[in-house]
mmCIF file of the N, C-alpha and C atoms, coordinates in Angstrom:
data_MODEL
# 
_entry.id   MODEL 
# 
loop_
_atom_site.group_PDB 
_atom_site.id 
_atom_site.type_symbol 
_atom_site.label_atom_id 
_atom_site.label_alt_id 
_atom_site.label_comp_id 
_atom_site.label_asym_id 
_atom_site.label_entity_id 
_atom_site.label_seq_id 
_atom_site.pdbx_PDB_ins_code 
_atom_site.Cartn_x 
_atom_site.Cartn_y 
_atom_site.Cartn_z 
_atom_site.occupancy 
_atom_site.B_iso_or_equiv 
_atom_site.pdbx_formal_charge 
_atom_site.auth_seq_id 
_atom_site.auth_comp_id 
_atom_site.auth_asym_id 
_atom_site.auth_atom_id 
_atom_site.pdbx_PDB_model_num 
ATOM 1   N N  . MET A 1 1  ? 237.699 69.279 266.608 1.00 0.00 ? 1  MET A N  1 
ATOM 2   C CA . MET A 1 1  ? 236.674 69.346 267.621 1.00 0.00 ? 1  MET A CA 1 
ATOM 3   C C  . MET A 1 1  ? 237.322 69.809 268.920 1.00 0.00 ? 1  MET A C  1 
ATOM 4   N N  . ARG A 1 2  ? 236.696 70.700 269.595 1.00 0.00 ? 2  ARG A N  1 
ATOM 5   C CA . ARG A 1 2  ? 237.221 71.218 270.848 1.00 0.00 ? 2  ARG A CA 1 
ATOM 6   C C  . ARG A 1 2  ? 236.105 71.225 271.892 1.00 0.00 ? 2  ARG A C  1 
ATOM 7   N N  . PHE A 1 3  ? 236.291 70.465 272.968 1.00 0.00 ? 3  PHE A N  1 
ATOM 8   C CA . PHE A 1 3  ? 235.321 70.442 274.047 1.00 0.00 ? 3  PHE A CA 1 
ATOM 9   C C  . PHE A 1 3  ? 235.599 71.592 274.992 1.00 0.00 ? 3  PHE A C  1 
ATOM 10  N N  . LYS A 1 4  ? 234.564 72.092 275.635 1.00 0.00 ? 4  LYS A N  1 
ATOM 11  C CA . LYS A 1 4  ? 234.742 73.137 276.635 1.00 0.00 ? 4  LYS A CA 1 
ATOM 12  C C  . LYS A 1 4  ? 234.958 72.457 277.985 1.00 0.00 ? 4  LYS A C  1 
ATOM 13  N N  . PHE A 1 5  ? 236.134 72.638 278.534 1.00 0.00 ? 5  PHE A N  1 
ATOM 14  C CA . PHE A 1 5  ? 236.454 72.057 279.834 1.00 0.00 ? 5  PHE A CA 1 
ATOM 15  C C  . PHE A 1 5  ? 236.363 73.125 280.907 1.00 0.00 ? 5  PHE A C  1 
ATOM 16  N N  . HIS A 1 6  ? 236.227 72.701 282.128 1.00 0.00 ? 6  HIS A N  1 
ATOM 17  C CA . HIS A 1 6  ? 236.093 73.620 283.252 1.00 0.00 ? 6  HIS A CA 1 
ATOM 18  C C  . HIS A 1 6  ? 237.467 74.068 283.732 1.00 0.00 ? 6  HIS A C  1 
ATOM 19  N N  . THR A 1 7  ? 237.515 75.214 284.365 1.00 0.00 ? 7  THR A N  1 
ATOM 20  C CA . THR A 1 7  ? 238.775 75.765 284.848 1.00 0.00 ? 7  THR A CA 1 
ATOM 21  C C  . THR A 1 7  ? 239.162 75.176 286.192 1.00 0.00 ? 7  THR A C  1 
ATOM 22  N N  . GLU A 1 8  ? 240.402 75.373 286.575 1.00 0.00 ? 8  GLU A N  1 
ATOM 23  C CA . GLU A 1 8  ? 240.919 74.876 287.845 1.00 0.00 ? 8  GLU A CA 1 
ATOM 24  C C  . GLU A 1 8  ? 240.107 75.463 288.993 1.00 0.00 ? 8  GLU A C  1 
ATOM 25  N N  . GLY A 1 9  ? 239.811 74.637 289.973 1.00 0.00 ? 9  GLY A N  1 
ATOM 26  C CA . GLY A 1 9  ? 239.041 75.082 291.126 1.00 0.00 ? 9  GLY A CA 1 
ATOM 27  C C  . GLY A 1 9  ? 237.547 74.867 290.990 1.00 0.00 ? 9  GLY A C  1 
ATOM 28  N N  . TRP A 1 10 ? 237.093 74.489 289.775 1.00 0.00 ? 10 TRP A N  1 
ATOM 29  C CA . TRP A 1 10 ? 235.672 74.242 289.553 1.00 0.00 ? 10 TRP A CA 1 
ATOM 30  C C  . TRP A 1 10 ? 235.244 73.011 290.329 1.00 0.00 ? 10 TRP A C  1 
ATOM 31  N N  . GLN A 1 11 ? 234.083 73.065 290.964 1.00 0.00 ? 11 GLN A N  1 
ATOM 32  C CA . GLN A 1 11 ? 233.537 71.935 291.711 1.00 0.00 ? 11 GLN A CA 1 
ATOM 33  C C  . GLN A 1 11 ? 232.209 71.510 291.088 1.00 0.00 ? 11 GLN A C  1 
ATOM 34  N N  . PRO A 1 12 ? 232.050 70.215 290.795 1.00 0.00 ? 12 PRO A N  1 
ATOM 35  C CA . PRO A 1 12 ? 230.787 69.757 290.202 1.00 0.00 ? 12 PRO A CA 1 
ATOM 36  C C  . PRO A 1 12 ? 229.655 69.799 291.218 1.00 0.00 ? 12 PRO A C  1 
ATOM 37  N N  . ALA A 1 13 ? 228.475 70.138 290.746 1.00 0.00 ? 13 ALA A N  1 
ATOM 38  C CA . ALA A 1 13 ? 227.294 70.139 291.609 1.00 0.00 ? 13 ALA A CA 1 
ATOM 39  C C  . ALA A 1 13 ? 226.785 68.707 291.804 1.00 0.00 ? 13 ALA A C  1 
ATOM 40  N N  . ASN A 1 14 ? 226.992 67.848 290.776 1.00 0.00 ? 14 ASN A N  1 
ATOM 41  C CA . ASN A 1 14 ? 226.575 66.449 290.850 1.00 0.00 ? 14 ASN A CA 1 
ATOM 42  C C  . ASN A 1 14 ? 227.360 65.654 289.798 1.00 0.00 ? 14 ASN A C  1 
ATOM 43  N N  . GLU A 1 15 ? 227.124 64.348 289.729 1.00 0.00 ? 15 GLU A N  1 
ATOM 44  C CA . GLU A 1 15 ? 227.856 63.490 288.800 1.00 0.00 ? 15 GLU A CA 1 
ATOM 45  C C  . GLU A 1 15 ? 227.608 63.855 287.339 1.00 0.00 ? 15 GLU A C  1 
ATOM 46  N N  . ASP A 1 16 ? 226.427 64.366 287.017 1.00 0.00 ? 16 ASP A N  1 
ATOM 47  C CA . ASP A 1 16 ? 226.117 64.736 285.631 1.00 0.00 ? 16 ASP A CA 1 
ATOM 48  C C  . ASP A 1 16 ? 227.029 65.839 285.112 1.00 0.00 ? 16 ASP A C  1 
ATOM 49  N N  . ASP A 1 17 ? 227.605 66.626 286.003 1.00 0.00 ? 17 ASP A N  1 
ATOM 50  C CA . ASP A 1 17 ? 228.511 67.692 285.572 1.00 0.00 ? 17 ASP A CA 1 
ATOM 51  C C  . ASP A 1 17 ? 229.789 67.146 284.941 1.00 0.00 ? 17 ASP A C  1 
ATOM 52  N N  . HIS A 1 18 ? 230.080 65.856 285.161 1.00 0.00 ? 18 HIS A N  1 
ATOM 53  C CA . HIS A 1 18 ? 231.266 65.232 284.577 1.00 0.00 ? 18 HIS A CA 1 
ATOM 54  C C  . HIS A 1 18 ? 230.994 64.647 283.189 1.00 0.00 ? 18 HIS A C  1 
ATOM 55  N N  . LEU A 1 19 ? 229.741 64.685 282.744 1.00 0.00 ? 19 LEU A N  1 
ATOM 56  C CA . LEU A 1 19 ? 229.378 64.092 281.465 1.00 0.00 ? 19 LEU A CA 1 
ATOM 57  C C  . LEU A 1 19 ? 229.323 65.154 280.378 1.00 0.00 ? 19 LEU A C  1 
ATOM 58  N N  . LEU A 1 20 ? 229.928 64.845 279.244 1.00 0.00 ? 20 LEU A N  1 
ATOM 59  C CA . LEU A 1 20 ? 229.882 65.714 278.073 1.00 0.00 ? 20 LEU A CA 1 
ATOM 60  C C  . LEU A 1 20 ? 229.150 64.971 276.968 1.00 0.00 ? 20 LEU A C  1 
ATOM 61  N N  . THR A 1 21 ? 228.530 65.707 276.065 1.00 0.00 ? 21 THR A N  1 
ATOM 62  C CA . THR A 1 21 ? 227.883 65.108 274.903 1.00 0.00 ? 21 THR A CA 1 
ATOM 63  C C  . THR A 1 21 ? 228.768 65.338 273.691 1.00 0.00 ? 21 THR A C  1 
ATOM 64  N N  . CYS A 1 22 ? 229.116 64.272 273.007 1.00 0.00 ? 22 CYS A N  1 
ATOM 65  C CA . CYS A 1 22 ? 229.966 64.351 271.824 1.00 0.00 ? 22 CYS A CA 1 
ATOM 66  C C  . CYS A 1 22 ? 229.193 65.058 270.713 1.00 0.00 ? 22 CYS A C  1 
ATOM 67  N N  . PRO A 1 23 ? 229.766 66.137 270.143 1.00 0.00 ? 23 PRO A N  1 
ATOM 68  C CA . PRO A 1 23 ? 229.063 66.839 269.080 1.00 0.00 ? 23 PRO A CA 1 
ATOM 69  C C  . PRO A 1 23 ? 228.988 66.048 267.774 1.00 0.00 ? 23 PRO A C  1 
ATOM 70  N N  . THR A 1 24 ? 229.817 65.010 267.635 1.00 0.00 ? 24 THR A N  1 
ATOM 71  C CA . THR A 1 24 ? 229.826 64.208 266.413 1.00 0.00 ? 24 THR A CA 1 
ATOM 72  C C  . THR A 1 24 ? 228.776 63.099 266.447 1.00 0.00 ? 24 THR A C  1 
ATOM 73  N N  . CYS A 1 25 ? 228.781 62.303 267.538 1.00 0.00 ? 25 CYS A N  1 
ATOM 74  C CA . CYS A 1 25 ? 227.873 61.151 267.578 1.00 0.00 ? 25 CYS A CA 1 
ATOM 75  C C  . CYS A 1 25 ? 226.717 61.323 268.562 1.00 0.00 ? 25 CYS A C  1 
ATOM 76  N N  . GLY A 1 26 ? 226.780 62.323 269.429 1.00 0.00 ? 26 GLY A N  1 
ATOM 77  C CA . GLY A 1 26 ? 225.704 62.570 270.366 1.00 0.00 ? 26 GLY A CA 1 
ATOM 78  C C  . GLY A 1 26 ? 225.738 61.717 271.621 1.00 0.00 ? 26 GLY A C  1 
ATOM 79  N N  . GLU A 1 27 ? 226.706 60.818 271.737 1.00 0.00 ? 27 GLU A N  1 
ATOM 80  C CA . GLU A 1 27 ? 226.818 59.964 272.914 1.00 0.00 ? 27 GLU A CA 1 
ATOM 81  C C  . GLU A 1 27 ? 227.398 60.764 274.075 1.00 0.00 ? 27 GLU A C  1 
ATOM 82  N N  . ARG A 1 28 ? 226.889 60.494 275.281 1.00 0.00 ? 28 ARG A N  1 
ATOM 83  C CA . ARG A 1 28 ? 227.447 61.150 276.470 1.00 0.00 ? 28 ARG A CA 1 
ATOM 84  C C  . ARG A 1 28 ? 228.563 60.294 277.028 1.00 0.00 ? 28 ARG A C  1 
ATOM 85  N N  . PHE A 1 29 ? 229.634 60.949 277.516 1.00 0.00 ? 29 PHE A N  1 
ATOM 86  C CA . PHE A 1 29 ? 230.751 60.227 278.101 1.00 0.00 ? 29 PHE A CA 1 
ATOM 87  C C  . PHE A 1 29 ? 231.318 61.016 279.272 1.00 0.00 ? 29 PHE A C  1 
ATOM 88  N N  . ASP A 1 30 ? 232.011 60.313 280.153 1.00 0.00 ? 30 ASP A N  1 
ATOM 89  C CA . ASP A 1 30 ? 232.603 60.909 281.345 1.00 0.00 ? 30 ASP A CA 1 
ATOM 90  C C  . ASP A 1 30 ? 233.921 61.571 280.944 1.00 0.00 ? 30 ASP A C  1 
ATOM 91  N N  . CYS A 1 31 ? 234.012 62.889 281.102 1.00 0.00 ? 31 CYS A N  1 
ATOM 92  C CA . CYS A 1 31 ? 235.213 63.608 280.671 1.00 0.00 ? 31 CYS A CA 1 
ATOM 93  C C  . CYS A 1 31 ? 236.422 63.294 281.547 1.00 0.00 ? 31 CYS A C  1 
ATOM 94  N N  . ARG A 1 32 ? 236.223 62.629 282.684 1.00 0.00 ? 32 ARG A N  1 
ATOM 95  C CA . ARG A 1 32 ? 237.359 62.227 283.534 1.00 0.00 ? 32 ARG A CA 1 
ATOM 96  C C  . ARG A 1 32 ? 238.067 61.002 282.962 1.00 0.00 ? 32 ARG A C  1 
ATOM 97  N N  . ASP A 1 33 ? 237.417 60.298 282.036 1.00 0.00 ? 33 ASP A N  1 
ATOM 98  C CA . ASP A 1 33 ? 237.976 59.093 281.425 1.00 0.00 ? 33 ASP A CA 1 
ATOM 99  C C  . ASP A 1 33 ? 238.693 59.495 280.137 1.00 0.00 ? 33 ASP A C  1 
ATOM 100 N N  . PHE A 1 34 ? 240.026 59.591 280.202 1.00 0.00 ? 34 PHE A N  1 
ATOM 101 C CA . PHE A 1 34 ? 240.817 60.047 279.067 1.00 0.00 ? 34 PHE A CA 1 
ATOM 102 C C  . PHE A 1 34 ? 240.622 59.151 277.848 1.00 0.00 ? 34 PHE A C  1 
ATOM 103 N N  . GLY A 1 35 ? 240.511 57.845 278.062 1.00 0.00 ? 35 GLY A N  1 
ATOM 104 C CA . GLY A 1 35 ? 240.292 56.915 276.954 1.00 0.00 ? 35 GLY A CA 1 
ATOM 105 C C  . GLY A 1 35 ? 238.978 57.192 276.237 1.00 0.00 ? 35 GLY A C  1 
ATOM 106 N N  . ALA A 1 36 ? 237.933 57.459 277.005 1.00 0.00 ? 36 ALA A N  1 
ATOM 107 C CA . ALA A 1 36 ? 236.636 57.770 276.403 1.00 0.00 ? 36 ALA A CA 1 
ATOM 108 C C  . ALA A 1 36 ? 236.711 59.082 275.628 1.00 0.00 ? 36 ALA A C  1 
ATOM 109 N N  . ALA A 1 37 ? 237.420 60.061 276.189 1.00 0.00 ? 37 ALA A N  1 
ATOM 110 C CA . ALA A 1 37 ? 237.562 61.347 275.494 1.00 0.00 ? 37 ALA A CA 1 
ATOM 111 C C  . ALA A 1 37 ? 238.287 61.160 274.167 1.00 0.00 ? 37 ALA A C  1 
ATOM 112 N N  . LEU A 1 38 ? 239.332 60.339 274.142 1.00 0.00 ? 38 LEU A N  1 
ATOM 113 C CA . LEU A 1 38 ? 240.067 60.087 272.896 1.00 0.00 ? 38 LEU A CA 1 
ATOM 114 C C  . LEU A 1 38 ? 239.204 59.347 271.879 1.00 0.00 ? 38 LEU A C  1 
ATOM 115 N N  . GLU A 1 39 ? 238.363 58.425 272.341 1.00 0.00 ? 39 GLU A N  1 
ATOM 116 C CA . GLU A 1 39 ? 237.470 57.709 271.420 1.00 0.00 ? 39 GLU A CA 1 
ATOM 117 C C  . GLU A 1 39 ? 236.533 58.678 270.705 1.00 0.00 ? 39 GLU A C  1 
ATOM 118 N N  . HIS A 1 40 ? 236.161 59.738 271.376 1.00 0.00 ? 40 HIS A N  1 
ATOM 119 C CA . HIS A 1 40 ? 235.221 60.696 270.798 1.00 0.00 ? 40 HIS A CA 1 
ATOM 120 C C  . HIS A 1 40 ? 235.911 61.770 269.964 1.00 0.00 ? 40 HIS A C  1 
ATOM 121 N N  . GLN A 1 41 ? 237.194 61.584 269.675 1.00 0.00 ? 41 GLN A N  1 
ATOM 122 C CA . GLN A 1 41 ? 237.883 62.439 268.709 1.00 0.00 ? 41 GLN A CA 1 
ATOM 123 C C  . GLN A 1 41 ? 237.477 62.020 267.291 1.00 0.00 ? 41 GLN A C  1 
ATOM 124 N N  . HIS A 1 42 ? 237.009 60.779 267.132 1.00 0.00 ? 42 HIS A N  1 
ATOM 125 C CA . HIS A 1 42 ? 236.526 60.241 265.855 1.00 0.00 ? 42 HIS A CA 1 
ATOM 126 C C  . HIS A 1 42 ? 237.531 60.469 264.718 1.00 0.00 ? 42 HIS A C  1 
ATOM 127 N N  . GLY A 1 43 ? 238.805 60.175 265.003 1.00 0.00 ? 43 GLY A N  1 
ATOM 128 C CA . GLY A 1 43 ? 239.830 60.264 263.973 1.00 0.00 ? 43 GLY A CA 1 
ATOM 129 C C  . GLY A 1 43 ? 240.442 61.642 263.787 1.00 0.00 ? 43 GLY A C  1 
ATOM 130 N N  . GLU A 1 44 ? 239.895 62.646 264.463 1.00 0.00 ? 44 GLU A N  1 
ATOM 131 C CA . GLU A 1 44 ? 240.441 63.998 264.364 1.00 0.00 ? 44 GLU A CA 1 
ATOM 132 C C  . GLU A 1 44 ? 241.736 64.070 265.171 1.00 0.00 ? 44 GLU A C  1 
ATOM 133 N N  . PRO A 1 45 ? 242.704 64.858 264.728 1.00 0.00 ? 45 PRO A N  1 
ATOM 134 C CA . PRO A 1 45 ? 243.938 64.983 265.510 1.00 0.00 ? 45 PRO A CA 1 
ATOM 135 C C  . PRO A 1 45 ? 243.664 65.683 266.843 1.00 0.00 ? 45 PRO A C  1 
ATOM 136 N N  . VAL A 1 46 ? 244.452 65.328 267.837 1.00 0.00 ? 46 VAL A N  1 
ATOM 137 C CA . VAL A 1 46 ? 244.337 65.942 269.156 1.00 0.00 ? 46 VAL A CA 1 
ATOM 138 C C  . VAL A 1 46 ? 245.015 67.302 269.099 1.00 0.00 ? 46 VAL A C  1 
ATOM 139 N N  . GLU A 1 47 ? 244.281 68.359 269.453 1.00 0.00 ? 47 GLU A N  1 
ATOM 140 C CA . GLU A 1 47 ? 244.843 69.699 269.438 1.00 0.00 ? 47 GLU A CA 1 
ATOM 141 C C  . GLU A 1 47 ? 245.774 69.874 270.629 1.00 0.00 ? 47 GLU A C  1 
ATOM 142 N N  . GLU A 1 48 ? 246.913 70.505 270.383 1.00 0.00 ? 48 GLU A N  1 
ATOM 143 C CA . GLU A 1 48 ? 247.852 70.778 271.465 1.00 0.00 ? 48 GLU A CA 1 
ATOM 144 C C  . GLU A 1 48 ? 247.569 72.143 272.033 1.00 0.00 ? 48 GLU A C  1 
ATOM 145 N N  . GLU A 1 49 ? 247.739 72.270 273.332 1.00 0.00 ? 49 GLU A N  1 
ATOM 146 C CA . GLU A 1 49 ? 247.595 73.567 273.978 1.00 0.00 ? 49 GLU A CA 1 
ATOM 147 C C  . GLU A 1 49 ? 248.844 74.392 273.663 1.00 0.00 ? 49 GLU A C  1 
ATOM 148 N N  . PRO A 1 50 ? 248.686 75.666 273.388 1.00 0.00 ? 50 PRO A N  1 
ATOM 149 C CA . PRO A 1 50 ? 249.858 76.497 273.140 1.00 0.00 ? 50 PRO A CA 1 
ATOM 150 C C  . PRO A 1 50 ? 250.691 76.631 274.423 1.00 0.00 ? 50 PRO A C  1 
ATOM 151 N N  . THR A 1 51 ? 251.994 76.674 274.247 1.00 0.00 ? 51 THR A N  1 
ATOM 152 C CA . THR A 1 51 ? 252.891 76.808 275.400 1.00 0.00 ? 51 THR A CA 1 
ATOM 153 C C  . THR A 1 51 ? 253.812 77.997 275.167 1.00 0.00 ? 51 THR A C  1 
ATOM 154 N N  . LYS A 1 52 ? 254.258 78.599 276.249 1.00 0.00 ? 52 LYS A N  1 
ATOM 155 C CA . LYS A 1 52 ? 255.223 79.690 276.172 1.00 0.00 ? 52 LYS A CA 1 
ATOM 156 C C  . LYS A 1 52 ? 256.556 79.148 276.656 1.00 0.00 ? 52 LYS A C  1 
ATOM 157 N N  . HIS A 1 53 ? 257.620 79.539 275.982 1.00 0.00 ? 53 HIS A N  1 
ATOM 158 C CA . HIS A 1 53 ? 258.965 79.109 276.396 1.00 0.00 ? 53 HIS A CA 1 
ATOM 159 C C  . HIS A 1 53 ? 259.772 80.299 276.795 1.00 0.00 ? 53 HIS A C  1 
# 
C-alpha cells in the first residue's frame, strides 16, 4: 500500500488536509501521526524510499 503524500513546501488549506483515508479499512487518520500511519499498514511491509549513493 502506498499513500500519496504532499511535497515539501505544501501548505494545508485546513485541518482536513492532514487526514487520509485508509484504502484497506476506510478509516480516516491524521498523516502527521506516524503511529497511526503504521497501524494502517495492516501487516504490509513498510516500503523504503530509493536512495542514491
